[in-house]
N, C-alpha and C positions, 0 to 999 in steps of 0.2 A: 793155780786155782783150777779146779775141774770145770769143764764147760757146762756141767749139769748143776753147778752151785748157783743158788739163787742170789741175785745181787740187784742193786739199783743204781741208777745214775740220774742226775738232774741237769738239764740244760737251761740256761738263763738267756733270755732274749734282750736285745737293746731297748726295745720299746714295744708297746702293745700293737702298733702297726705291723711290726715284723712278725710277732706271734700270730696275729690274725691271718697274715699271708701264708704262713707255714701250716697253720692248723686247717685252713680252708673253710669255705662256707659250711656252716653247721658241722664243723669238725670232720668233713669228709676226707681230708688228707690224713688226719690222725687215724681214722678208721681203716684206711688203706694200709698204713704202716703197721698198725696193730694186727691186722689180718695176715699180713705177709710174714711177720716175725714171731707171731704167737707170744705176745707180751702184754703187759698191762700198762696203760698210760694214765697218768693223773695230770691234767692240764690246768694251769692257772693263767692269769693274764700275762705274766712275764716269764713263765717257765713251763717246762714239762718234765715230769718225773717218769722214768722208764723202769719197770720192775719185771723180773723174769729170770730165766736161765742166763748165766754169764755171757755165753757166746751170742745169744739172741739180743741181749741188751747192748752188747758192743756193736753188733751190726746195725741195730736200730739207731744207735747214737751216730754212727757214720752216715746213715741216711739223713738224719736231721742236720748234720753239719754240711752235707752236700746241698741241701735245700737252703741253708743259710748263705752258702756261697753264691747260689743263684740270686737270692734276694739282694745280697751286697753288690752284685754286679749289675743290679738294676733290671734283671730279667723277670718277667711275670712267671709265676709258678702255676703250672697246670697239673691236673691229675695224671697226665702222661709223664710229666717230669718226676712226680712222686713215685709212681709205679716203676718207672725205668730205673731210678736211683736205687730203690729198694730191691728190685729184682736183680740188678747188677751185683749188689753186695750179697744178696741171698745166694747167688750162684758163685760167690767168691771171685767176682770180677770187680776190679776197682771202678767205682763210679766217679772217682776224682780224676777228671780228665785234664788236670792242670798240666801234666807232663806232655799232653798231646795238643796243647794250645798252638794255634797257628798265627805267626806274626805276619801282618800285612802292612801296607804303606800308611794307612790312616793312623794318625797319632793316637797313642793310648788305646788302640783297638786291637783286640785279639779275637780270632774266631776259634771256637773250640767245639768239639763234639759233645753232645749232651745225652746220648744214650749208649748202651753197650754196643749196639750195632754200628753206630757212628764211630765209636772209639776203634773198633776193629777195622773199619773202613780207612780211617786216618793212618793207622799202623800199616795197613796194606800199601797205601800210597807212599809211605816213607820207605818201605822195604822192596817194592817191586817197580820195574820200569813200565809194566803194562798191567793195568787193573780194570776189570769190568765191575761196575756197580749196578746191580739190578734191584729195583724196588718200586713201591707205589709212590704216588705223588706226596710231597711234603716230608720226605725222609732225609732231605739234605744232600741228595746225590750230586746235584750240580753245584750248589753253593759251596760245599766243602772242597770239591774238586777245583773250583775257581780260586778258593782261598789258598790251597796248596800250590797252585800255579803262580799266583801273585807272590806268595812267600818265597818260592824258588827263584823268581825273578829278582826280588829284593835282595836275596842272599847271593846273587850272581851265580847260582847253580846252573842257570840256563840264560841264554841271551834273548830268547823270544817266547812269546805266548801266542798260541794259535787256538782260537776257540771256534768250534765248528758245529753247525747244525744242518740237518737236512730240511729243506723246505718242501715237504711233500705236496701241500696244496698248491704250491707255485709251479714246480716242474716246468712243463712246456707252456703253461698258461699265464705267465707273468705279464704278457703284453697288455692286458686290459687294465692293469694297475698303473696309476700315474707315476711320473718321475723316471729317473735313470735306474739302472739295475740295482744299485745300492739301496735306493729308496724303496724299490719293490720288495727286496728281501728283508729289510730292516725289521718289519713286524715279527718275523720268525726268529730273529736274533735278539729281540728285546730282553728276554730273561737273562741272557749272558751280560748285556750291558748293565742291567740292574744290579747284578752281583758285583760287577767291577766298580760301579759307583759307590757301593758300600765300603769298598776297601781302598780306594784311591780318591784323591780330590780331582775335581773336574779338569783343572789345568794340566795336571800331570798325566791323566788318562788321555787327554787330547794330544799332548806332545808325543806320548808313546805310540798312539795310533797313527799320527801323521808321519812318524819315522819308521813305521812298520815293526816296532818292537812288540806291539800288541796288534793282532789281527783278529777280527770277528767276521767270519766268512761262511757262506753256504757251502755245503759239502761238495757241490759240483766243481768248486774252484780248486779242489785239492788234487785233482787228476794231474799226473805228470810231475808232481813236486816230490823232492826228497828233503826232509827237514832235519838238520843237524842242530845240536845245542838248543833244543826247543822243548817246551812243555805243551803238549797238544791235548785238547779235550774234545771229544765227540759227544755231544749232548743229544738226547732224544734218539738214541741209536736204534730203538725198536722200529723206527721208520726208515732205516737204511735197507736197501735191497741186499741180497747176498753178494752180488758183484760189487756194490758200493762199499760194503764192509771190507771185503778183501782188498779193494783198492786203497781204502783208508789205512788199514793195518800195515800195508807194505810201504807207506810213506815214512815210517819211523826211521830216522837216521841215527848217526853216531851221537852219543851223549844226550840222547833225547828220552823223554818219558811221555806216556800217553795214558789218559783215563777215558774210558767209554762208559757212558751212563744211559740208562733206559728203563722203561716200564713196559714189560711185555703184556700187560693187561690193557694197554692203550695204543694198539697198532693201527695206524691210519693208512696203511698201504692198500692199493686196490685188491679186490678179491683174487686169490690165486697167486699173489706175489709173495715170495718167501721173505720173512724178516731176517735181515743179516745178523741181528743180535741173537735171535734164537738159534740160528744156524751156527754162529761162532761159539755159542755156549756148548754145543754138542761137539764141535770139532776141536776146540782148544782147551777144554777143561782139564786135560791130563798133561799139558805141557808145563814143564818146570820153568819158573820165572814169571808165569802169568797167574794173577790172582783174581778169583771171582768172589765178590762180596755181595751178600743178599741182605737187603734192608726190608724190614717187615712193618706191619701196621704199628707195632710198639715203638718204632723209631720215628714216627711222625712228630715233627716239632713245630708245625704251624698251629693255628688256633685249635684249641681242644676239640672243637666241633668237627674238624677235618677227619679225625680218626673215626668218629661216630658215622660220618657220611660215608667213608670208605667201607666200613663194616655193613652199613645198611645196603649199599649197592651190591656188595659181595653176596649178601643174603638174598636180595631180590634176584640177582642173576642166577644164583643156584636154584632158586625156586622156579624160575623160568625154564631152565634146562631140564629140571625134573618133570615139569608139566609137558614138555615136548617129547619126553621118552615114552 
């Protein structure tokens, strides 16, 4: 059949609740799919009919099936999900990330990428021992890296997980905070603990941490160590200095893998201090075996408002820079 041949397909839903979730409020999700694929949609309570060129109808059908999978998995569907699935298929990238699902310790729980950028990110982590993930807040940089690390531990591909964060605000000024050093740095490590709790039960996580199978540590603790058979994540790497980044990268031992994540739009270093992440991007980008993955606003998978907030701030900052020129 020629791709220009007119055809139609009809998709039937399990119930009206499913169809409403996939159609969106005031059919906004249908309108998005219609605009991306240049098709005609006829929606009923329990079905949607797709009419148009054969190739466009086939792609639109795949987009609807992807949204049905999200709904069946109990995930809320947002406009970002709809646009990401449709754009992935439109650009002939598979939006079905089933093959990239990540097995973790929690029973019947799989973590999986939900956007084309995240799919690329997971593939890079599977193929390379050193991956840099650079992107704005909410794109899954840390969460997917932790999931890959936990999965590697479960499959016994590594013996240890080392999750690292710089504590920029702490630095030499931890003394005024109450408690021992662990209590002082815990607030900066909280996002890593949160991700781990989603993927392991509390008792197992506690046992692994007590036996040092899993470590969640501030970056300063990494100096002088060489880590073999380990999966190491450096989170918020934009807040590493250039010397700290070099120190961290040279910790990588035999049979180890490392993921470095960061958002270069949120650097908290003192004025005049070079970001180790930005410098590493320039120095290492052409080295074979190192992968750089860039996640954009379209890869944001938090509340749908987050993407709008990021765009509003980008617009405001651009206007401010323009006014200063």
